[in-house]
N, C-alpha and C positions, 0 to 999 in steps of 0.2 A: 829859293825854294823850300816853302813851309815842310818841316819837317810831320810826316803823319805820326798821330797819336796812338801810342801802344793800346792794346786791345785789353782792358782791363776786366776782371772778372771776381765779384766778392760771392763766394758761399758761404750765404747764410745772414739773416735778417734781424740778426739782433740789437744790440745798443750798438757795440763795436762796428759791425760790418757799417750798419746805416750811418754813424758819424764818419767813418772812412765816405762812403759815397759824397754824402753832402758835402765834405769838404772839397773833395776832389771837383765835383760840379762846380760848385763854387768859386774855384781856379779854373775852370774851361776845361775840365779833365772829363770826357766821356768815360761812364763805368756801367756795368752792370749788375746787377743783384740777382744772385738764384736762390731761393726760399724753398724749403722742403713743403712748410704748411700751405693749405691751397686756399688761404687769403688772410688776410690781415687780421681776422678775427673768427680765427677757426678754431683758435683754444684761450683760455684763458692765460693773462701774460703774468698772472701771480699779482705779490703784495709791492707793499710800497721799497722804493728804493733812496737810500741816502747818498748823496752826491757831496761832495766836499769842493773846496776852491780848486786843489792841486789837481785832480783827475776827472773826473765829471763834468763839474762847472768850467775848469779851464777848457775841455773839449767843446764844449756847447758854446763859449766863447767863440774860438777858432772856428766854427760852424755856423757865427753870424747868429745862433738861437738863444743867447743868454738871454736878452728880455723876453723871449715868449716863455721861455722856460720859467723865470722868476714870478711873470704874471701868475702861472700854473702852481707853481710851488708853495711850499710852506715851511716854517721855519722846523727845522727837525725836532721831536719831541725827546728832551735830551735825559728826562727824567727815568733813572733806572732803579726800580727794587728788585733789590736783592732779600731772598728768604731763606730758612730753612724748611724743613718739609713740614713745619708745626706751621706754617705759616706766620713766625714772627721774624720780623725785620733782622738780618745780620748787621745791620751798620745804621742805626736810625741815626745817629748826629752828622751823617754826612751829608754836606748842603747838596741844595738842590742844584743842577745847572741850569741857565738861562737856555729857554727854547733858543734854539738857532744859534748855540754859541758855537764858536769857533769855526766860521764860514759855511755848516754844516745846513743843507735842505732838504727836503721830501720830495717824492713826487710819485704818483701811481706809475707800476711798469705800464699800464697802458695810454695812460697821457703821454710819458715819454716818448711811447712809439710812434704815437698818433704825429706827436710834435714831427718827429725826425721824418717820416713818412711824407707828411705832407709837404716838406722844405724840399723834395727830391723830383725832378724832373719826372712829369706823369711816362707809367711804363718802364720805370727805369729797374723796380722791383718784379719778377719774374714765378710767380706764384706757382705752388702746384711743381717745382723742379727739384729732383733731387739727384746727386751727384752720385754717380755710378763709380766710376773711373775717370784718371787722368791717364793720358798717355803722354809721354816726353816724346817732342818732335827735332829737338835740336836746337840750338839758337836760344836757348830758354822757353820756347815756345811747347804749349800742350793741349791736346786735344780732350777736351771736356766729354764724356759723355753721361746723358742723363737718363732716369729710369724710365722714360718717355720714347726713348729712341734716337732722339735727337740728342747732334754732338756740333761742337762748335771749339774751333781754336784760339788760344788767347796767348797775349804774351806775358801778361802777368797772372796769376791765380791767386787769390788771398784768401785763405782757410779761417772765417770766420764762423767755424761751422760746431763751436761748441766741444763739450766734453767727449763725443765720438766722432769727433771731424774726420772724414772722409780725406781731406788733402794733406791731415799729421803723419799718416804713414807714406807718402815719398818723401817727408824729411827727417823722420825720426821714429824708430822703434819703439818708443816709449808707448805704455797703454795705461790709461788708466787705474788703478788699484783702489779698492776697496780699503776705508780709513779703519775700519770698525768701529766708527760710529754711526747710528741711524736715527734720521727723525722723523715723524711721524705725524703728519700736517691733519691740524683741522683749524675750526676758526667760530667767530660766533656775528649775526648780522645785527644791526642798528644796537648794538651792545647797550648802547645809556638805556635804552626804551626798555627791548625786551629783554636783556641780562644785566641788570644794574648791579647786581654783586658780582659777577667778574669785572665789569668797569670799575667800581672800587676798589677791586683787586689790583686789578694790572695798573690801575692809576693811569696818566697822563702822557705817558710815555712808555717802559717797556718794564716788562717784570721777569724776575729769573729765580725758581724757586730750586734750589739743589741739595742734593743728600745721596748720598752709597753710591755714586757712580750715575745717578740718574736727574734729569731736569724737565722742569716745564716751563717753558719759554712762551711768553706772551707778549707783541707788539701790538699798538694800535696803525691801521690804515686809515686811510680818507674814509667818508660818509658811514664813520661810525662803526668801522669792522674790525674786530679784534681776530687776529693769527695768533694761532698756537702753535705748537711743537711741544711733541713730548718726547726727548730725547734719551737716549741709551747704549752703550755698548755693548757689543754682542754681534752676533750672527746676521746677516742681511737677511736671512731666510727665515727670520724669527717666525713670521705669521706662518709659513708652510710651517714649519717645526711645528708652532701650537695647533697645528689641522684646521687654520681658517682663511679664507680670503679677504681680498682687502675688499671687495663688492660688498661683503658682509659686516654691515656698518656694526650691528649689535653685538656679533662675535668680537671683534677686533675690538671693542671698547671695552668688551668684559676682558679680553686677555688683559690690555692697557692696562684697567684698573686691580687686577691684579697682581701687575708685575707693580705698581706703585702702590699697594695694598701697606698700610699706616700711616699715610701720609695724611694731612689735615682736609676736614671734609672739604673745607672752603676751594681747595685745591682737586680734590678730586672732582669737585663740580666741574672744573674745567674741562675734565674728559667726560665727564656723565650727561653734561649738558648742551653740548657745543652743538653747531649746527650742522645740519649735512652728516658726507660720509669723513673717510679718513685717506688721505695720500703716504704712499711709502716715499720716504724720500732718504737714501743710505748716501754717506756721502762720499765719493769718492775723489782721488787727488791726483794727478802726474808726481813723477819723482821730483826732486828738489836739488839741485837744480834741473829744471828740464833744459837741454840744449840743443841744437842742431848744426849741422855744417850748411853752408848758405847754399843755395840751390839756386840757379838763376832759373827765375820765373816764378818760384812760389815762397810764399812765406806764410806767418801764423797772428793771428790777436786773438786776444780776449782767452776765453776757457780753452781754446785750440792750443793756444802757446802754453799758459799758465797754468789749467784747472789746480784749485786750492781748497781747502775747506772754511768756512766762513767764519776765520778767524783772526782774518786781517781788514785793511781797508776792501769796502765792497768791490764784490769783482766785477758788477756793471761799470763802475767807474774808472775803473781799469783796463775795462776795453776799451772807453768811448775813449780816453787817453790815447790808448795803442792805437785806434782807427785814425783820430786826429793827425796824430804824429807819424804816422806814417805816410799818411796821403800830403800831408805838408811837406816831408819829403821829399814826395813824387813829384810835387808841382815845384820843386827848387833845386831841382837835379835835372840836369840834361839826359843825362843818362840812368833809365826806370833802375838798372840793376844797381848802378852806385846808390841810388836813394834807397834799395832796399837792404843792401849794406850798412848803411849809415844810420836808418831803424834799427835794425837786430843789434849793430852794437851799443844803442842807446836803453834797447828793449830788455835783452835777455840778465845784464845787472840788475836792473830796476825789476826786473819779474821775481827772480832771484830772492832778492833781498824780501819782497812779501811772501813771499812762499815759503822762507823760514820764518818768518814770522807766524802766518797761518800752522805752521808744521808747530811750533813752541805753545801756540795759544791751543792746539789739539791733542797735544800731548798735557797739557795741565787743566783741562777740563772734563771732566766726566770721572772725577776720581774722588778716594774717601774724604780727603782733605782739602776738595776743590775749592769751595767758599774760601777759606784760608789763606788760598792761594792770588785770590783777589787783589788787585791794586790797593783798594780801601784798604784791606787788612793790613797791606804791606807799611802804608804809611801810619797805623797805629802805634 
């Protein structure tokens, strides 16, 4: 008698959850993905992702999607310009890395999501499904209740639902904490034509200007876009404390220009001339290390398992590797619980190492002597 396959639910249709679903389906294991967004295009997916050979690209090979990815991707822009607040290059004699060095490739988040979604069996993703709660039923089974009132029972629920995971509290008491660092995002459309001075300042890859605990970080996306982040330490309620709302673009602009007062006009122009509004991106992280006691019928991947600030290997690539490895474990073991145990045994130390790296990077960032801590400075 052929055993009945386990009923598997993935909560969250981010890169990690979709990669897990793709690898499972590729190996003949049915799965359903539940996503809070109303549709694939319900909200912008963000900027460029850099995927390296050992994480994101390895996951795409496991998913059988590497060739399709390679057709969409481009070599990562490895040029990094490091400036001070006067727009002077800190290390002008440093060699410029070759684009795509070390096997890094870039792809827009939206293109990656479409690639993964198109690889799944139609109907795999249930859009507009927000997990409200999970009820343990014994033997590893859980009843998932959604905010539209319907419920379903699963043998395995995979929390791929990001920073504020609804699955994580079933495994861990840990909650994300504010790191003390905030990014405020803005950008430039068609920078080469409409904003040539900004394009020249940023260069072919990325630019970071840092001084006195503040930074302006700019990175090129595809289609001529530059994504800009004003970064600083302080309260996550900085806008409220300044008496402005994020929806009031000009008021936010004035606060940021005041915060960066005294910087070179070419740098201030990045804040003054950007297109559109500003988005508040306070950085949160889970404790390091974040672990949990194995619980039959539940597990985590991606930010739900190891949320960390962006000072380590890109989180999307780690999430995709998580998803691929969990799926391969499930297809390689007869017992799903043994598969999850094996996956967690490998995941937790790997995630802890990455999170420790990120925590060190955060501790060294946005400090008075931060530019001198950069690896280029230490080699001089």
